[in-house]
C-alpha positions as CSV (number, residue, x, y, z in Angstrom):
1,M,20.2,-4.0,6.1
2,I,18.0,-1.2,4.6
3,D,14.7,-0.1,5.9
4,I,12.7,-2.0,3.3
5,L,9.3,-0.4,4.2
6,A,10.7,3.1,4.0
7,V,12.4,2.4,0.6
8,F,9.2,0.8,-0.7
9,I,7.1,3.8,0.4
10,T,9.6,6.2,-1.2
11,F,9.5,4.5,-4.6
12,F,5.7,4.0,-4.3
13,A,5.3,7.7,-3.8
14,V,7.6,8.8,-6.7
15,I,6.5,6.2,-9.2
16,D,2.9,6.5,-8.2
17,P,1.4,3.2,-9.4
18,I,-2.2,4.3,-8.7
19,G,-1.8,7.5,-10.7
20,T,-0.4,5.6,-13.7
21,I,-3.7,3.7,-14.1
22,P,-5.7,6.6,-15.8
23,V,-2.7,7.3,-18.0
24,F,-2.5,3.6,-19.1
25,I,-6.2,3.6,-19.8
26,A,-6.0,6.7,-22.0
27,V,-2.9,5.4,-23.9
28,T,-4.4,2.0,-24.6
29,A,-8.0,3.0,-25.2
30,Q,-7.9,2.0,-28.9
31,Y,-6.1,-1.4,-28.3
32,D,-7.5,-4.9,-27.7
33,Q,-6.7,-6.8,-24.5
34,K,-3.7,-8.6,-26.0
35,T,-2.1,-5.4,-27.2
36,K,-2.8,-3.7,-23.8
37,R,-0.8,-6.5,-22.1
38,R,2.1,-6.0,-24.5
39,V,2.1,-2.3,-23.9
40,A,2.0,-2.8,-20.1
41,L,5.0,-5.2,-20.3
42,L,7.0,-3.0,-22.6
43,A,6.4,0.1,-20.5
44,T,7.5,-1.8,-17.3
45,I,10.7,-3.1,-19.0
46,V,11.6,0.3,-20.3
47,S,11.0,1.9,-16.9
48,A,13.1,-0.7,-15.1
49,C,16.0,-0.1,-17.5
50,V,15.9,3.6,-17.1
51,L,15.7,3.5,-13.3
52,L,18.4,0.8,-13.0
53,F,20.6,2.9,-15.2
54,F,20.3,5.8,-12.7
55,L,20.6,3.5,-9.7
56,I,23.9,1.9,-11.0
57,V,25.7,4.8,-12.7
58,G,24.0,7.9,-11.3
59,E,26.6,8.5,-8.6
60,I,29.5,7.6,-11.0
61,V,28.3,10.3,-13.4
62,L,28.2,12.8,-10.5
63,T,31.7,11.9,-9.5
64,A,33.0,12.3,-13.0
65,L,31.5,15.8,-13.1
66,S,33.0,16.6,-9.7
67,I,29.6,17.2,-8.1
68,P,29.6,16.2,-4.4
69,L,26.8,13.9,-3.5
70,P,25.4,16.2,-0.7
71,A,25.0,18.9,-3.3
72,F,23.0,16.6,-5.6
73,Q,21.1,15.4,-2.5
74,I,20.1,18.9,-1.7
75,S,19.2,19.8,-5.2
76,G,17.4,16.5,-5.7
77,G,15.5,17.1,-2.5
78,I,14.4,20.5,-3.8
79,V,13.3,19.1,-7.1
80,L,11.4,16.3,-5.3
81,F,9.8,18.9,-3.1
82,L,8.6,21.0,-6.1
83,F,7.5,17.8,-7.8
84,A,5.5,16.9,-4.6
85,L,4.0,20.4,-4.5
86,N,2.8,20.0,-8.1
87,M,1.2,16.7,-7.2
88,I,-0.6,18.4,-4.2
89,F,-1.6,21.8,-5.6
90,G,-1.2,21.7,-9.3
91,D,-2.5,19.2,-11.9
92,S,-2.5,15.7,-10.5
93,K,-0.4,13.1,-12.2
94,P,-3.2,11.6,-14.2
95,D,-4.7,14.9,-15.3
96,E,-1.4,16.4,-16.4
97,E,-0.1,13.4,-18.3
98,I,-3.4,12.6,-20.0
99,K,-3.5,16.3,-21.2
100,S,0.1,15.7,-22.4
101,L,-1.1,12.7,-24.3
102,Q,-4.0,14.6,-25.9
103,N,-1.8,17.5,-27.0
104,S,0.9,15.3,-28.5
105,H,-1.3,12.5,-29.9
106,K,1.5,10.0,-29.1
107,E,-0.2,6.8,-28.0
108,T,2.8,4.6,-27.3
109,A,4.2,2.6,-24.4
110,I,7.3,4.8,-24.2
111,F,5.7,8.2,-23.9
112,P,4.0,9.2,-21.7
113,L,3.6,5.8,-20.1
114,A,7.1,4.6,-19.4
115,V,8.6,8.1,-19.3
116,P,7.7,10.3,-17.5
117,S,4.7,8.5,-15.9
118,I,6.4,5.5,-14.4
119,A,10.1,6.4,-14.6
120,S,9.5,9.9,-13.4
121,P,12.2,12.5,-12.7
122,G,11.4,12.0,-9.0
123,A,12.0,8.2,-9.3
124,M,15.3,8.8,-11.1
125,L,16.5,11.1,-8.3
126,A,15.3,8.7,-5.6
127,A,17.2,5.8,-7.2
128,V,20.5,7.8,-6.9
129,L,19.9,9.1,-3.4
130,L,19.0,5.7,-2.0
131,T,22.1,4.0,-3.3
132,K,24.9,6.3,-2.2
133,N,28.2,4.3,-2.2
134,S,29.5,6.1,0.9
135,V,26.4,5.0,2.9
136,Y,25.1,1.8,1.5
137,S,27.0,-1.5,0.8
138,L,26.6,-3.4,-2.4
139,W,24.2,-5.8,-0.8
140,E,22.1,-2.9,0.5
141,Q,22.1,-1.3,-3.0
142,T,21.0,-4.6,-4.4
143,Q,18.2,-4.7,-1.9
144,T,17.1,-1.2,-2.9
145,A,17.1,-2.3,-6.6
146,L,14.9,-5.3,-5.7
147,V,12.5,-3.2,-3.8
148,M,12.3,-0.7,-6.7
149,L,11.7,-3.6,-9.1
150,S,8.9,-4.9,-6.8
151,V,7.2,-1.5,-7.1
152,L,7.5,-1.8,-10.9
153,I,6.0,-5.3,-10.8
154,L,3.1,-3.8,-8.8
155,V,2.8,-1.1,-11.5
156,Y,2.6,-3.9,-14.1
157,I,-0.1,-5.8,-12.2
158,L,-2.1,-2.7,-11.7
159,M,-1.9,-1.9,-15.4
160,L,-3.2,-5.3,-16.2
161,L,-6.1,-4.7,-13.8
162,A,-6.5,-1.1,-15.0
163,G,-10.0,-1.5,-16.4
164,F,-11.4,-3.1,-13.2
165,I,-9.6,-0.6,-10.9
166,N,-10.8,2.4,-12.9
167,R,-14.4,1.3,-12.5
168,I,-13.9,1.2,-8.7
169,I,-12.0,4.4,-7.9
170,G,-12.5,6.4,-11.1
171,T,-10.2,9.2,-12.3
172,S,-11.1,11.4,-9.4
173,G,-10.1,8.7,-6.9
174,A,-6.8,8.3,-8.6
175,S,-6.3,12.1,-8.4
176,V,-7.0,12.0,-4.6
177,I,-4.5,9.2,-4.0
178,S,-1.9,10.9,-6.2
179,R,-2.2,14.1,-3.9
180,V,-1.8,12.0,-0.8
181,M,1.4,10.5,-2.3
182,G,2.5,14.1,-3.0
183,L,2.2,14.9,0.7
184,I,4.2,11.9,1.7
185,L,6.8,12.7,-1.0
186,S,7.2,16.3,0.3
187,S,8.1,15.0,3.7
188,I,10.7,12.7,2.1
189,A,12.1,15.6,0.1
190,I,12.6,17.8,3.2
191,T,14.4,14.9,4.9
192,N,16.7,14.6,1.9
193,I,17.4,18.3,2.0
194,L,18.2,18.4,5.7
195,A,20.4,15.2,5.4
196,G,22.2,16.8,2.4
197,F,23.1,19.9,4.4
198,G,24.3,17.7,7.3
199,D,26.5,15.7,5.0
200,Y,27.8,18.8,3.3
201,Y,28.9,20.5,6.5
202,K,30.7,17.3,7.5
203,L,32.8,17.6,4.4
204,L,33.9,21.2,5.3
C-alpha cells in the first residue's frame, strides 16, 4: 500500500494545478465558454497520456539503455531540485509560461497548456520515480497512476473554474502558491537524491 497522501502531494507540487490557472486563462482568452471547456478537456487528456506513458514505460526505457534506476533517481532529483529553485527564485510558473505564450503566439491546448504546463518535466520524472518495479508492486503502481489521474481531474476542474478562481486569488496569488509548491518540491527532490545514493551504494 502506497502513502497516498505523499504521492498526491508530490504530483500536486510538480503538476501545480493552481499555477496552471493563469496559463489557461491566457491561452483561452479569445474563446467562448464552450470552446474553453473543450480546450480544458483536450489538455487534460493529452497530459494524462504523456504522464501515463512515462509511468508505464519509463523504467523499461532506462533498462534498455542500461541506465541503473538509482542513477536516474539521482539525476531526476537534481533536475527536480533545479526546477523547484526556478519556481522559488526565478519566474513563477504562470509568469514564465504566459511569457512563452506571448512570444510564440501559439494559443492551443497542446502548448503551453498540456506540455509543459500540466505534464511538466518534473511530473514526468516523478511518474518514473514513484513506480520503480523493484520497489512497488503492480497494484501499488496502479494506485500511483490513479492518484496521478486524480490530480489531473483536479486540474481539469480548476480549469473549468478558472475565471471564478482568478477573480479571487489573481495572478499574484497564483504566483505565491506556485512558490510554496516549489519549496515543497525542493524537499521531495533532496529526498530522492539521498535515496538514490543509498540505492546506488547497495548495488556496489
